[in-house]
C-alpha positions in Angstrom: -1.3 25.2 -16.7 -2.3 22.4 -14.8 0.3 20.5 -12.6 0.2 16.9 -11.5 1.8 15.1 -8.6 4.2 12.5 -9.3 5.0 10.2 -5.7 7.4 7.3 -5.4 9.2 5.4 -2.6 13.3 5.2 -2.4 15.3 4.1 0.7 15.8 6.7 3.4 19.6 6.8 3.0 19.3 7.6 -0.6 16.6 10.1 -0.1 18.5 11.9 2.5 21.6 11.7 0.1 19.3 12.9 -2.2 18.3 16.1 -0.3 21.4 16.8 1.1 23.0 16.8 -2.8 20.2 19.0 -4.2 20.9 21.7 -1.3 24.8 21.8 -1.8 23.5 22.3 -5.6 21.5 25.1 -4.2 18.2 23.5 -5.7 15.3 21.2 -4.5 14.5 17.9 -4.8 11.3 19.3 -6.3 13.1 21.3 -8.9 15.8 18.3 -9.5 13.0 15.8 -10.2 11.0 18.5 -12.5 14.6 18.9 -14.8 14.8 15.1 -15.0 10.9 14.7 -16.4 11.6 17.5 -18.7 15.0 16.5 -19.7 13.3 12.5 -20.1 10.3 13.6 -22.0 12.4 16.3 -24.2 14.8 13.1 -25.1 11.7 11.0 -25.2 13.4 8.4 -23.2 16.2 8.4 -20.8 18.2 11.9 -21.2 21.7 9.4 -21.0 22.5 5.9 -22.0 20.7 3.2 -20.5 21.7 -0.6 -22.3 23.0 -4.1 -20.8 26.5 -5.1 -22.6 28.1 -8.2 -22.0 31.4 -6.7 -20.4 29.4 -5.0 -17.9 31.1 -5.6 -14.2 29.1 -4.7 -10.9 30.0 -2.0 -9.1 32.3 -2.6 -5.8 30.2 -1.2 -3.6 26.7 0.6 -3.0 28.6 4.1 -2.7 30.3 3.4 -5.9 26.8 3.0 -7.7 25.5 6.0 -5.8 28.8 8.0 -7.1 27.9 7.5 -10.3 24.5 7.9 -10.6 24.8 11.4 -8.4 27.8 12.4 -11.1 25.6 10.6 -14.3 22.5 12.4 -13.1 24.4 16.2 -12.8 25.7 15.6 -16.0 22.6 15.3 -17.4 21.0 18.1 -15.4 24.2 20.6 -17.1 23.2 19.2 -20.5 19.9 20.7 -20.3 20.5 24.1 -18.9 
């Protein structure tokens, strides 16, 4: 199977949090990204709801948004296992 590299840039703080979280989960950033790509492709889109709504309120802090995104990602990863 031919492999391709996919690269992106993220905020340094987000990158460190991502690395730390993957380490705590016993995996690597590369493995998590492969899991996301696999889940994305098998769902033919995001493996979780992505939509706009009239009653959406912004997160109070960036930390709240990060926590929400992390929980959502972990739930998506667990569903693909």
